[in-house]
PDB file with one MODEL, atoms N, CA, C and O in Angstrom:
MODEL        1
ATOM      1  N   MET A   1      30.874 110.082  64.609  1.00  0.00           N
ATOM      2  CA  MET A   1      31.843 109.161  64.195  1.00  0.00           C
ATOM      3  C   MET A   1      31.163 107.916  64.691  1.00  0.00           C
ATOM      4  O   MET A   1      31.047 107.832  65.914  1.00  0.00           O
ATOM      5  N   ALA A   2      30.562 106.662  63.750  1.00  0.00           N
ATOM      6  CA  ALA A   2      30.775 105.486  64.170  1.00  0.00           C
ATOM      7  C   ALA A   2      31.991 104.790  64.770  1.00  0.00           C
ATOM      8  O   ALA A   2      33.086 104.918  64.223  1.00  0.00           O
ATOM      9  N   LYS A   3      31.826 103.988  65.980  1.00  0.00           N
ATOM     10  CA  LYS A   3      32.852 103.478  66.365  1.00  0.00           C
ATOM     11  C   LYS A   3      32.948 101.779  65.983  1.00  0.00           C
ATOM     12  O   LYS A   3      32.117 100.917  66.268  1.00  0.00           O
ATOM     13  N   ALA A   4      34.025 101.642  65.372  1.00  0.00           N
ATOM     14  CA  ALA A   4      34.222  99.977  65.215  1.00  0.00           C
ATOM     15  C   ALA A   4      34.455  99.433  66.144  1.00  0.00           C
ATOM     16  O   ALA A   4      35.281  99.981  66.874  1.00  0.00           O
ATOM     17  N   TYR A   5      33.823  97.993  66.640  1.00  0.00           N
ATOM     18  CA  TYR A   5      33.862  97.516  67.545  1.00  0.00           C
ATOM     19  C   TYR A   5      35.058  96.198  67.336  1.00  0.00           C
ATOM     20  O   TYR A   5      34.991  95.430  66.376  1.00  0.00           O
ATOM     21  N   VAL A   6      36.126  96.103  68.396  1.00  0.00           N
ATOM     22  CA  VAL A   6      36.942  94.955  68.478  1.00  0.00           C
ATOM     23  C   VAL A   6      36.959  93.971  69.429  1.00  0.00           C
ATOM     24  O   VAL A   6      37.406  94.165  70.560  1.00  0.00           O
ATOM     25  N   TRP A   7      36.492  92.899  69.046  1.00  0.00           N
ATOM     26  CA  TRP A   7      36.169  91.801  70.139  1.00  0.00           C
ATOM     27  C   TRP A   7      37.235  91.084  70.480  1.00  0.00           C
ATOM     28  O   TRP A   7      36.974  89.901  70.695  1.00  0.00           O
ATOM     29  N   GLU A   8      38.566  91.457  70.628  1.00  0.00           N
ATOM     30  CA  GLU A   8      39.541  90.687  70.645  1.00  0.00           C
ATOM     31  C   GLU A   8      40.739  92.180  71.361  1.00  0.00           C
ATOM     32  O   GLU A   8      41.005  93.312  70.957  1.00  0.00           O
ATOM     33  N   THR A   9      41.141  91.383  72.513  1.00  0.00           N
ATOM     34  CA  THR A   9      42.154  92.475  73.102  1.00  0.00           C
ATOM     35  C   THR A   9      43.335  92.739  72.468  1.00  0.00           C
ATOM     36  O   THR A   9      43.375  92.206  71.359  1.00  0.00           O
ATOM     37  N   PRO A  10      44.180  93.279  72.717  1.00  0.00           N
ATOM     38  CA  PRO A  10      45.584  93.638  71.549  1.00  0.00           C
ATOM     39  C   PRO A  10      46.159  92.356  71.819  1.00  0.00           C
ATOM     40  O   PRO A  10      46.615  91.690  70.889  1.00  0.00           O
ATOM     41  N   GLU A  11      46.182  91.928  73.045  1.00  0.00           N
ATOM     42  CA  GLU A  11      46.923  90.501  73.332  1.00  0.00           C
ATOM     43  C   GLU A  11      46.829  89.248  72.793  1.00  0.00           C
ATOM     44  O   GLU A  11      47.683  88.398  72.542  1.00  0.00           O
ATOM     45  N   GLU A  12      45.242  89.294  72.615  1.00  0.00           N
ATOM     46  CA  GLU A  12      44.562  88.413  71.649  1.00  0.00           C
ATOM     47  C   GLU A  12      45.274  88.277  70.416  1.00  0.00           C
ATOM     48  O   GLU A  12      45.981  87.391  69.937  1.00  0.00           O
ATOM     49  N   MET A  13      44.760  89.785  69.912  1.00  0.00           N
ATOM     50  CA  MET A  13      45.381  90.209  68.108  1.00  0.00           C
ATOM     51  C   MET A  13      47.107  89.359  68.103  1.00  0.00           C
ATOM     52  O   MET A  13      47.384  88.575  67.196  1.00  0.00           O
ATOM     53  N   ASP A  14      48.024  89.645  69.136  1.00  0.00           N
ATOM     54  CA  ASP A  14      48.879  89.461  68.732  1.00  0.00           C
ATOM     55  C   ASP A  14      48.883  87.810  68.924  1.00  0.00           C
ATOM     56  O   ASP A  14      49.139  87.094  67.956  1.00  0.00           O
ATOM     57  N   LEU A  15      48.686  87.440  69.786  1.00  0.00           N
ATOM     58  CA  LEU A  15      48.392  85.616  69.899  1.00  0.00           C
ATOM     59  C   LEU A  15      47.861  85.054  68.765  1.00  0.00           C
ATOM     60  O   LEU A  15      48.043  83.860  68.524  1.00  0.00           O
ATOM     61  N   ALA A  16      47.217  85.778  68.027  1.00  0.00           N
ATOM     62  CA  ALA A  16      46.555  85.201  66.834  1.00  0.00           C
ATOM     63  C   ALA A  16      47.675  85.522  65.536  1.00  0.00           C
ATOM     64  O   ALA A  16      47.849  84.708  64.629  1.00  0.00           O
ATOM     65  N   LEU A  17      48.290  86.651  65.604  1.00  0.00           N
ATOM     66  CA  LEU A  17      49.191  86.728  64.566  1.00  0.00           C
ATOM     67  C   LEU A  17      50.296  86.185  64.815  1.00  0.00           C
ATOM     68  O   LEU A  17      50.906  85.815  63.812  1.00  0.00           O
ATOM     69  N   ALA A  18      50.956  85.933  66.148  1.00  0.00           N
ATOM     70  CA  ALA A  18      52.176  84.623  66.294  1.00  0.00           C
ATOM     71  C   ALA A  18      51.374  83.093  65.776  1.00  0.00           C
ATOM     72  O   ALA A  18      51.710  82.379  64.831  1.00  0.00           O
ATOM     73  N   LYS A  19      50.701  82.975  66.340  1.00  0.00           N
ATOM     74  CA  LYS A  19      49.953  81.299  65.771  1.00  0.00           C
ATOM     75  C   LYS A  19      49.742  81.495  64.619  1.00  0.00           C
ATOM     76  O   LYS A  19      49.730  80.400  64.056  1.00  0.00           O
ATOM     77  N   ARG A  20      49.478  82.669  63.603  1.00  0.00           N
ATOM     78  CA  ARG A  20      49.596  82.374  61.848  1.00  0.00           C
ATOM     79  C   ARG A  20      51.329  82.590  61.546  1.00  0.00           C
ATOM     80  O   ARG A  20      51.781  82.029  60.548  1.00  0.00           O
ATOM     81  N   VAL A  21      51.905  83.090  62.083  1.00  0.00           N
ATOM     82  CA  VAL A  21      53.455  82.911  61.675  1.00  0.00           C
ATOM     83  C   VAL A  21      53.772  81.666  61.980  1.00  0.00           C
ATOM     84  O   VAL A  21      54.165  80.967  61.046  1.00  0.00           O
ATOM     85  N   ARG A  22      53.711  81.234  62.956  1.00  0.00           N
ATOM     86  CA  ARG A  22      54.270  79.511  63.539  1.00  0.00           C
ATOM     87  C   ARG A  22      53.525  78.559  62.579  1.00  0.00           C
ATOM     88  O   ARG A  22      54.086  77.544  62.166  1.00  0.00           O
ATOM     89  N   ASN A  23      52.429  78.839  62.270  1.00  0.00           N
ATOM     90  CA  ASN A  23      51.597  77.998  60.668  1.00  0.00           C
ATOM     91  C   ASN A  23      52.969  77.977  59.641  1.00  0.00           C
ATOM     92  O   ASN A  23      53.832  77.120  59.452  1.00  0.00           O
ATOM     93  N   ILE A  24      52.744  79.341  59.073  1.00  0.00           N
ATOM     94  CA  ILE A  24      53.580  79.506  58.103  1.00  0.00           C
ATOM     95  C   ILE A  24      55.082  78.720  58.222  1.00  0.00           C
ATOM     96  O   ILE A  24      55.464  77.862  57.427  1.00  0.00           O
ATOM     97  N   ARG A  25      55.735  79.138  59.228  1.00  0.00           N
ATOM     98  CA  ARG A  25      57.111  78.532  59.596  1.00  0.00           C
ATOM     99  C   ARG A  25      57.092  77.047  59.540  1.00  0.00           C
ATOM    100  O   ARG A  25      58.062  76.455  59.067  1.00  0.00           O
ATOM    101  N   ARG A  26      56.048  76.397  59.993  1.00  0.00           N
ATOM    102  CA  ARG A  26      55.844  75.056  60.141  1.00  0.00           C
ATOM    103  C   ARG A  26      55.299  74.416  58.760  1.00  0.00           C
ATOM    104  O   ARG A  26      56.061  73.516  58.405  1.00  0.00           O
ATOM    105  N   CYS A  27      54.224  74.599  57.878  1.00  0.00           N
ATOM    106  CA  CYS A  27      54.012  74.375  56.531  1.00  0.00           C
ATOM    107  C   CYS A  27      55.195  74.529  55.350  1.00  0.00           C
ATOM    108  O   CYS A  27      55.227  74.056  54.214  1.00  0.00           O
ATOM    109  N   ARG A  28      56.325  75.529  56.193  1.00  0.00           N
ATOM    110  CA  ARG A  28      57.243  75.481  55.345  1.00  0.00           C
ATOM    111  C   ARG A  28      58.353  74.279  55.637  1.00  0.00           C
ATOM    112  O   ARG A  28      59.098  74.087  54.676  1.00  0.00           O
ATOM    113  N   SER A  29      58.551  73.588  56.586  1.00  0.00           N
ATOM    114  CA  SER A  29      59.458  73.005  57.530  1.00  0.00           C
ATOM    115  C   SER A  29      60.452  73.868  57.678  1.00  0.00           C
ATOM    116  O   SER A  29      61.521  73.536  57.167  1.00  0.00           O
ATOM    117  N   ILE A  30      60.400  74.944  58.268  1.00  0.00           N
ATOM    118  CA  ILE A  30      61.346  75.576  59.263  1.00  0.00           C
ATOM    119  C   ILE A  30      61.771  75.584  60.219  1.00  0.00           C
ATOM    120  O   ILE A  30      61.121  76.544  60.635  1.00  0.00           O
ATOM    121  N   SER A  31      62.384  75.308  61.047  1.00  0.00           N
ATOM    122  CA  SER A  31      63.011  75.248  62.240  1.00  0.00           C
ATOM    123  C   SER A  31      62.632  76.520  63.081  1.00  0.00           C
ATOM    124  O   SER A  31      62.383  77.576  62.500  1.00  0.00           O
ATOM    125  N   GLN A  32      62.589  76.422  64.416  1.00  0.00           N
ATOM    126  CA  GLN A  32      62.634  77.908  64.465  1.00  0.00           C
ATOM    127  C   GLN A  32      64.196  78.544  65.162  1.00  0.00           C
ATOM    128  O   GLN A  32      64.398  79.670  65.617  1.00  0.00           O
ATOM    129  N   GLU A  33      65.202  77.328  65.043  1.00  0.00           N
ATOM    130  CA  GLU A  33      66.589  77.656  64.705  1.00  0.00           C
ATOM    131  C   GLU A  33      66.793  77.941  63.481  1.00  0.00           C
ATOM    132  O   GLU A  33      67.464  78.967  63.367  1.00  0.00           O
ATOM    133  N   LYS A  34      66.490  77.454  62.488  1.00  0.00           N
ATOM    134  CA  LYS A  34      66.702  77.878  61.225  1.00  0.00           C
ATOM    135  C   LYS A  34      66.014  79.340  60.913  1.00  0.00           C
ATOM    136  O   LYS A  34      66.691  80.017  60.139  1.00  0.00           O
ATOM    137  N   LEU A  35      64.950  79.876  61.312  1.00  0.00           N
ATOM    138  CA  LEU A  35      64.144  80.870  61.397  1.00  0.00           C
ATOM    139  C   LEU A  35      65.290  82.009  61.845  1.00  0.00           C
ATOM    140  O   LEU A  35      65.575  82.985  61.151  1.00  0.00           O
ATOM    141  N   SER A  36      65.738  81.771  62.811  1.00  0.00           N
ATOM    142  CA  SER A  36      66.499  82.397  63.628  1.00  0.00           C
ATOM    143  C   SER A  36      67.858  83.091  62.679  1.00  0.00           C
ATOM    144  O   SER A  36      68.301  84.204  62.393  1.00  0.00           O
ATOM    145  N   ARG A  37      68.121  81.835  62.456  1.00  0.00           N
ATOM    146  CA  ARG A  37      69.755  81.977  61.524  1.00  0.00           C
ATOM    147  C   ARG A  37      69.230  82.861  59.819  1.00  0.00           C
ATOM    148  O   ARG A  37      69.819  83.687  59.121  1.00  0.00           O
ATOM    149  N   LEU A  38      67.996  82.233  59.698  1.00  0.00           N
ATOM    150  CA  LEU A  38      67.614  83.029  58.053  1.00  0.00           C
ATOM    151  C   LEU A  38      67.568  84.755  58.537  1.00  0.00           C
ATOM    152  O   LEU A  38      68.220  85.556  57.867  1.00  0.00           O
ATOM    153  N   SER A  39      66.633  85.307  59.918  1.00  0.00           N
ATOM    154  CA  SER A  39      65.994  86.089  60.048  1.00  0.00           C
ATOM    155  C   SER A  39      67.108  86.891  60.761  1.00  0.00           C
ATOM    156  O   SER A  39      67.087  87.997  60.221  1.00  0.00           O
ATOM    157  N   GLY A  40      67.668  86.881  61.312  1.00  0.00           N
ATOM    158  CA  GLY A  40      68.771  86.887  62.251  1.00  0.00           C
ATOM    159  C   GLY A  40      68.547  88.184  63.317  1.00  0.00           C
ATOM    160  O   GLY A  40      69.042  89.298  63.489  1.00  0.00           O
ATOM    161  N   VAL A  41      67.134  87.058  64.129  1.00  0.00           N
ATOM    162  CA  VAL A  41      66.242  87.283  65.157  1.00  0.00           C
ATOM    163  C   VAL A  41      66.939  86.336  66.085  1.00  0.00           C
ATOM    164  O   VAL A  41      67.341  85.291  65.573  1.00  0.00           O
ATOM    165  N   SER A  42      67.117  86.495  67.165  1.00  0.00           N
ATOM    166  CA  SER A  42      67.440  85.665  68.182  1.00  0.00           C
ATOM    167  C   SER A  42      66.246  84.542  68.645  1.00  0.00           C
ATOM    168  O   SER A  42      65.088  84.833  68.941  1.00  0.00           O
ATOM    169  N   LEU A  43      66.847  83.172  68.627  1.00  0.00           N
ATOM    170  CA  LEU A  43      65.931  81.992  68.826  1.00  0.00           C
ATOM    171  C   LEU A  43      65.123  82.696  69.873  1.00  0.00           C
ATOM    172  O   LEU A  43      63.909  82.778  69.692  1.00  0.00           O
ATOM    173  N   GLY A  44      65.700  83.248  71.023  1.00  0.00           N
ATOM    174  CA  GLY A  44      65.002  83.634  72.085  1.00  0.00           C
ATOM    175  C   GLY A  44      63.692  84.456  71.805  1.00  0.00           C
ATOM    176  O   GLY A  44      62.615  84.220  72.354  1.00  0.00           O
ATOM    177  N   SER A  45      63.906  85.409  70.921  1.00  0.00           N
ATOM    178  CA  SER A  45      62.926  86.268  70.504  1.00  0.00           C
ATOM    179  C   SER A  45      61.462  85.650  69.395  1.00  0.00           C
ATOM    180  O   SER A  45      60.315  86.061  69.222  1.00  0.00           O
ATOM    181  N   ILE A  46      62.170  84.629  68.904  1.00  0.00           N
ATOM    182  CA  ILE A  46      61.359  83.322  68.303  1.00  0.00           C
ATOM    183  C   ILE A  46      60.094  82.745  68.944  1.00  0.00           C
ATOM    184  O   ILE A  46      58.879  82.850  68.778  1.00  0.00           O
ATOM    185  N   LYS A  47      61.029  82.012  69.844  1.00  0.00           N
ATOM    186  CA  LYS A  47      60.431  81.371  70.972  1.00  0.00           C
ATOM    187  C   LYS A  47      59.171  82.121  71.769  1.00  0.00           C
ATOM    188  O   LYS A  47      58.000  81.746  71.830  1.00  0.00           O
ATOM    189  N   ARG A  48      59.913  83.541  72.480  1.00  0.00           N
ATOM    190  CA  ARG A  48      58.836  84.414  72.471  1.00  0.00           C
ATOM    191  C   ARG A  48      57.361  84.931  72.318  1.00  0.00           C
ATOM    192  O   ARG A  48      56.365  85.203  72.989  1.00  0.00           O
ATOM    193  N   PHE A  49      57.838  84.901  70.993  1.00  0.00           N
ATOM    194  CA  PHE A  49      57.011  85.462  70.253  1.00  0.00           C
ATOM    195  C   PHE A  49      55.891  84.386  69.593  1.00  0.00           C
ATOM    196  O   PHE A  49      54.719  84.686  69.364  1.00  0.00           O
ATOM    197  N   GLU A  50      56.465  83.154  69.355  1.00  0.00           N
ATOM    198  CA  GLU A  50      55.438  82.167  69.232  1.00  0.00           C
ATOM    199  C   GLU A  50      54.572  81.700  70.351  1.00  0.00           C
ATOM    200  O   GLU A  50      53.408  81.331  70.189  1.00  0.00           O
ATOM    201  N   THR A  51      55.443  81.748  71.944  1.00  0.00           N
ATOM    202  CA  THR A  51      54.664  81.817  72.991  1.00  0.00           C
ATOM    203  C   THR A  51      53.688  83.027  73.173  1.00  0.00           C
ATOM    204  O   THR A  51      52.479  82.874  73.344  1.00  0.00           O
ATOM    205  N   THR A  52      54.220  84.063  73.130  1.00  0.00           N
ATOM    206  CA  THR A  52      53.292  85.046  73.647  1.00  0.00           C
ATOM    207  C   THR A  52      52.670  86.031  73.094  1.00  0.00           C
ATOM    208  O   THR A  52      51.725  86.600  73.639  1.00  0.00           O
ATOM    209  N   GLY A  53      53.309  86.453  71.521  1.00  0.00           N
ATOM    210  CA  GLY A  53      52.719  87.544  70.830  1.00  0.00           C
ATOM    211  C   GLY A  53      53.487  88.564  70.538  1.00  0.00           C
ATOM    212  O   GLY A  53      53.438  89.301  69.554  1.00  0.00           O
ATOM    213  N   GLN A  54      54.535  88.581  71.861  1.00  0.00           N
ATOM    214  CA  GLN A  54      54.874  89.828  71.573  1.00  0.00           C
ATOM    215  C   GLN A  54      56.773  89.635  71.328  1.00  0.00           C
ATOM    216  O   GLN A  54      57.472  88.685  71.680  1.00  0.00           O
ATOM    217  N   ILE A  55      57.120  90.692  70.734  1.00  0.00           N
ATOM    218  CA  ILE A  55      57.764  90.825  69.738  1.00  0.00           C
ATOM    219  C   ILE A  55      58.388  92.220  68.731  1.00  0.00           C
ATOM    220  O   ILE A  55      57.535  92.616  67.937  1.00  0.00           O
ATOM    221  N   SER A  56      59.649  92.939  68.677  1.00  0.00           N
ATOM    222  CA  SER A  56      59.722  94.024  68.412  1.00  0.00           C
ATOM    223  C   SER A  56      59.365  94.109  66.684  1.00  0.00           C
ATOM    224  O   SER A  56      59.714  93.282  65.842  1.00  0.00           O
ATOM    225  N   LEU A  57      58.580  95.347  66.458  1.00  0.00           N
ATOM    226  CA  LEU A  57      58.424  95.738  65.251  1.00  0.00           C
ATOM    227  C   LEU A  57      59.471  95.417  64.078  1.00  0.00           C
ATOM    228  O   LEU A  57      59.086  95.004  62.984  1.00  0.00           O
ATOM    229  N   VAL A  58      60.648  95.608  64.346  1.00  0.00           N
ATOM    230  CA  VAL A  58      62.124  95.169  63.482  1.00  0.00           C
ATOM    231  C   VAL A  58      62.008  93.852  63.408  1.00  0.00           C
ATOM    232  O   VAL A  58      62.078  93.394  62.267  1.00  0.00           O
ATOM    233  N   SER A  59      61.837  93.037  64.354  1.00  0.00           N
ATOM    234  CA  SER A  59      61.857  91.430  64.725  1.00  0.00           C
ATOM    235  C   SER A  59      61.072  90.650  63.787  1.00  0.00           C
ATOM    236  O   SER A  59      61.398  89.615  63.207  1.00  0.00           O
ATOM    237  N   LEU A  60      59.641  91.514  63.706  1.00  0.00           N
ATOM    238  CA  LEU A  60      58.740  90.812  62.900  1.00  0.00           C
ATOM    239  C   LEU A  60      58.817  91.102  61.435  1.00  0.00           C
ATOM    240  O   LEU A  60      58.143  90.450  60.637  1.00  0.00           O
ATOM    241  N   THR A  61      59.574  92.005  61.083  1.00  0.00           N
ATOM    242  CA  THR A  61      59.542  92.515  59.711  1.00  0.00           C
ATOM    243  C   THR A  61      60.796  91.515  59.158  1.00  0.00           C
ATOM    244  O   THR A  61      60.673  90.854  58.127  1.00  0.00           O
ATOM    245  N   LYS A  62      62.208  91.497  60.125  1.00  0.00           N
ATOM    246  CA  LYS A  62      62.869  90.164  59.672  1.00  0.00           C
ATOM    247  C   LYS A  62      61.935  88.885  59.335  1.00  0.00           C
ATOM    248  O   LYS A  62      61.606  88.495  58.215  1.00  0.00           O
ATOM    249  N   ILE A  63      61.658  88.438  60.353  1.00  0.00           N
ATOM    250  CA  ILE A  63      60.934  87.024  60.458  1.00  0.00           C
ATOM    251  C   ILE A  63      59.876  86.922  59.154  1.00  0.00           C
ATOM    252  O   ILE A  63      59.525  85.825  58.720  1.00  0.00           O
ATOM    253  N   SER A  64      59.354  88.343  58.510  1.00  0.00           N
ATOM    254  CA  SER A  64      58.248  88.054  57.683  1.00  0.00           C
ATOM    255  C   SER A  64      58.697  88.263  56.322  1.00  0.00           C
ATOM    256  O   SER A  64      57.985  88.173  55.322  1.00  0.00           O
ATOM    257  N   VAL A  65      60.123  88.593  56.362  1.00  0.00           N
ATOM    258  CA  VAL A  65      60.937  88.416  55.308  1.00  0.00           C
ATOM    259  C   VAL A  65      61.569  87.557  54.725  1.00  0.00           C
ATOM    260  O   VAL A  65      61.602  87.282  53.526  1.00  0.00           O
ATOM    261  N   ALA A  66      62.375  86.874  56.058  1.00  0.00           N
ATOM    262  CA  ALA A  66      62.773  85.464  55.707  1.00  0.00           C
ATOM    263  C   ALA A  66      61.919  84.425  55.356  1.00  0.00           C
ATOM    264  O   ALA A  66      62.413  83.463  54.766  1.00  0.00           O
ATOM    265  N   LEU A  67      60.626  84.437  55.631  1.00  0.00           N
ATOM    266  CA  LEU A  67      59.278  83.741  55.578  1.00  0.00           C
ATOM    267  C   LEU A  67      58.800  84.049  53.817  1.00  0.00           C
ATOM    268  O   LEU A  67      58.067  83.393  53.076  1.00  0.00           O
ATOM    269  N   GLY A  68      59.360  84.976  53.644  1.00  0.00           N
ATOM    270  CA  GLY A  68      58.764  85.298  51.936  1.00  0.00           C
ATOM    271  C   GLY A  68      57.454  85.907  52.041  1.00  0.00           C
ATOM    272  O   GLY A  68      56.575  85.554  51.253  1.00  0.00           O
ATOM    273  N   CYS A  69      57.182  86.948  53.094  1.00  0.00           N
ATOM    274  CA  CYS A  69      55.786  87.322  53.643  1.00  0.00           C
ATOM    275  C   CYS A  69      55.953  88.949  53.888  1.00  0.00           C
ATOM    276  O   CYS A  69      55.053  89.532  54.493  1.00  0.00           O
ATOM    277  N   GLY A  70      57.056  89.646  53.436  1.00  0.00           N
ATOM    278  CA  GLY A  70      57.721  91.217  53.452  1.00  0.00           C
ATOM    279  C   GLY A  70      56.521  91.805  53.025  1.00  0.00           C
ATOM    280  O   GLY A  70      56.151  92.831  53.595  1.00  0.00           O
ATOM    281  N   ASP A  71      55.815  91.299  52.067  1.00  0.00           N
ATOM    282  CA  ASP A  71      54.697  92.051  51.419  1.00  0.00           C
ATOM    283  C   ASP A  71      53.345  92.436  52.262  1.00  0.00           C
ATOM    284  O   ASP A  71      52.455  93.287  52.272  1.00  0.00           O
ATOM    285  N   GLU A  72      53.757  91.289  52.945  1.00  0.00           N
ATOM    286  CA  GLU A  72      52.383  91.232  54.129  1.00  0.00           C
ATOM    287  C   GLU A  72      52.609  92.631  55.192  1.00  0.00           C
ATOM    288  O   GLU A  72      51.758  93.513  55.313  1.00  0.00           O
ATOM    289  N   ILE A  73      53.810  92.615  55.845  1.00  0.00           N
ATOM    290  CA  ILE A  73      54.053  94.172  56.321  1.00  0.00           C
ATOM    291  C   ILE A  73      54.036  95.165  55.910  1.00  0.00           C
ATOM    292  O   ILE A  73      53.567  96.147  56.486  1.00  0.00           O
ATOM    293  N   ARG A  74      54.703  95.147  54.466  1.00  0.00           N
ATOM    294  CA  ARG A  74      54.974  96.573  53.795  1.00  0.00           C
ATOM    295  C   ARG A  74      53.366  96.974  53.463  1.00  0.00           C
ATOM    296  O   ARG A  74      53.100  98.176  53.471  1.00  0.00           O
ATOM    297  N   ASN A  75      52.528  96.229  53.239  1.00  0.00           N
ATOM    298  CA  ASN A  75      51.117  96.629  52.944  1.00  0.00           C
ATOM    299  C   ASN A  75      50.354  96.755  54.073  1.00  0.00           C
ATOM    300  O   ASN A  75      49.161  96.563  53.839  1.00  0.00           O
ATOM    301  N   LEU A  76      50.662  97.059  55.434  1.00  0.00           N
ATOM    302  CA  LEU A  76      50.022  97.223  56.666  1.00  0.00           C
ATOM    303  C   LEU A  76      49.492  98.909  56.177  1.00  0.00           C
ATOM    304  O   LEU A  76      50.052  99.783  55.515  1.00  0.00           O
ATOM    305  N   PHE A  77      48.354  98.846  56.763  1.00  0.00           N
ATOM    306  CA  PHE A  77      47.747 100.441  57.072  1.00  0.00           C
ATOM    307  C   PHE A  77      47.794 101.008  55.572  1.00  0.00           C
ATOM    308  O   PHE A  77      48.049 102.211  55.538  1.00  0.00           O
ATOM    309  N   VAL A  78      47.592 100.367  54.261  1.00  0.00           N
ATOM    310  CA  VAL A  78      47.739 100.993  53.036  1.00  0.00           C
ATOM    311  C   VAL A  78      46.353 101.493  52.568  1.00  0.00           C
ATOM    312  O   VAL A  78      46.001 102.569  52.086  1.00  0.00           O
ATOM    313  N   GLN A  79      45.701 100.390  52.859  1.00  0.00           N
ATOM    314  CA  GLN A  79      44.207 100.966  52.738  1.00  0.00           C
ATOM    315  C   GLN A  79      43.540 100.990  53.793  1.00  0.00           C
ATOM    316  O   GLN A  79      43.231  99.867  54.191  1.00  0.00           O
ATOM    317  N   VAL A  80      43.075 102.119  54.618  1.00  0.00           N
ATOM    318  CA  VAL A  80      42.317 102.291  55.562  1.00  0.00           C
ATOM    319  C   VAL A  80      41.221 102.662  55.634  1.00  0.00           C
ATOM    320  O   VAL A  80      41.316 103.847  55.316  1.00  0.00           O
ATOM    321  N   PRO A  81      40.131 102.445  55.857  1.00  0.00           N
ATOM    322  CA  PRO A  81      38.760 102.610  55.768  1.00  0.00           C
ATOM    323  C   PRO A  81      38.450 103.984  56.294  1.00  0.00           C
ATOM    324  O   PRO A  81      38.738 104.378  57.424  1.00  0.00           O
ATOM    325  N   TYR A  82      38.017 104.465  55.640  1.00  0.00           N
ATOM    326  CA  TYR A  82      37.164 105.895  56.344  1.00  0.00           C
ATOM    327  C   TYR A  82      35.870 105.508  57.138  1.00  0.00           C
ATOM    328  O   TYR A  82      34.837 104.919  56.818  1.00  0.00           O
ATOM    329  N   GLN A  83      36.423 106.182  58.530  1.00  0.00           N
ATOM    330  CA  GLN A  83      35.588 106.235  59.507  1.00  0.00           C
ATOM    331  C   GLN A  83      34.530 107.312  59.494  1.00  0.00           C
ATOM    332  O   GLN A  83      33.517 107.222  60.188  1.00  0.00           O
ATOM    333  N   SER A  84      34.808 108.453  58.600  1.00  0.00           N
ATOM    334  CA  SER A  84      33.567 109.754  59.038  1.00  0.00           C
ATOM    335  C   SER A  84      33.733 110.192  57.158  1.00  0.00           C
ATOM    336  O   SER A  84      34.513 109.889  56.255  1.00  0.00           O
ATOM    337  N   ILE A  85      32.700 110.912  57.279  1.00  0.00           N
ATOM    338  CA  ILE A  85      32.639 112.128  55.989  1.00  0.00           C
ATOM    339  C   ILE A  85      33.584 112.714  56.041  1.00  0.00           C
ATOM    340  O   ILE A  85      34.287 112.592  55.038  1.00  0.00           O
ATOM    341  N   GLU A  86      34.056 113.510  57.006  1.00  0.00           N
ATOM    342  CA  GLU A  86      35.140 114.476  57.033  1.00  0.00           C
ATOM    343  C   GLU A  86      36.456 113.767  57.188  1.00  0.00           C
ATOM    344  O   GLU A  86      37.364 114.597  57.152  1.00  0.00           O
ATOM    345  N   GLU A  87      36.881 112.576  57.343  1.00  0.00           N
ATOM    346  CA  GLU A  87      38.084 112.257  56.936  1.00  0.00           C
ATOM    347  C   GLU A  87      38.310 112.054  55.438  1.00  0.00           C
ATOM    348  O   GLU A  87      39.420 112.129  54.911  1.00  0.00           O
ATOM    349  N   VAL A  88      37.189 111.795  54.805  1.00  0.00           N
ATOM    350  CA  VAL A  88      37.175 112.005  52.998  1.00  0.00           C
ATOM    351  C   VAL A  88      37.266 113.300  52.711  1.00  0.00           C
ATOM    352  O   VAL A  88      38.070 113.672  51.856  1.00  0.00           O
ATOM    353  N   ILE A  89      36.630 113.999  53.237  1.00  0.00           N
ATOM    354  CA  ILE A  89      37.018 115.494  53.206  1.00  0.00           C
ATOM    355  C   ILE A  89      38.554 115.974  53.097  1.00  0.00           C
ATOM    356  O   ILE A  89      39.302 116.276  52.167  1.00  0.00           O
ATOM    357  N   HIS A  90      38.667 115.893  54.606  1.00  0.00           N
ATOM    358  CA  HIS A  90      39.979 116.421  54.900  1.00  0.00           C
ATOM    359  C   HIS A  90      41.495 115.221  54.701  1.00  0.00           C
ATOM    360  O   HIS A  90      42.547 115.288  55.336  1.00  0.00           O
ATOM    361  N   GLU A  91      41.108 114.160  53.578  1.00  0.00           N
ATOM    362  CA  GLU A  91      42.009 113.413  52.966  1.00  0.00           C
ATOM    363  C   GLU A  91      43.430 113.774  52.918  1.00  0.00           C
ATOM    364  O   GLU A  91      44.436 113.366  53.498  1.00  0.00           O
ATOM    365  N   ASN A  92      43.081 115.048  51.670  1.00  0.00           N
ATOM    366  CA  ASN A  92      44.441 115.405  50.909  1.00  0.00           C
ATOM    367  C   ASN A  92      44.979 116.390  51.895  1.00  0.00           C
ATOM    368  O   ASN A  92      46.192 116.185  51.863  1.00  0.00           O
ATOM    369  N   ARG A  93      44.752 117.321  52.731  1.00  0.00           N
ATOM    370  CA  ARG A  93      45.336 118.089  54.178  1.00  0.00           C
ATOM    371  C   ARG A  93      46.580 117.615  53.987  1.00  0.00           C
ATOM    372  O   ARG A  93      47.472 117.883  54.792  1.00  0.00           O
TER     373      ARG A  93
ENDMDL
END
């Protein structure tokens, strides 16, 4: 089986995601405080996420919905590439 190489650590991937979310928030002229009210996620959690990339999945989902990006979460892992012929053969089991 071929191994895909990931050139980022999970922490780096989380920080990159947080940066993209922060950029969407800023492009829409939404303050962290307003996002907290819209999403129901605490201001502290939003600040921590934007700084460290750490957040619970349910909070990330709430933020995504509040920013109008709920489909991004809904569509995670929908189209997963096969890593081997065995996966193709056993897909419907």
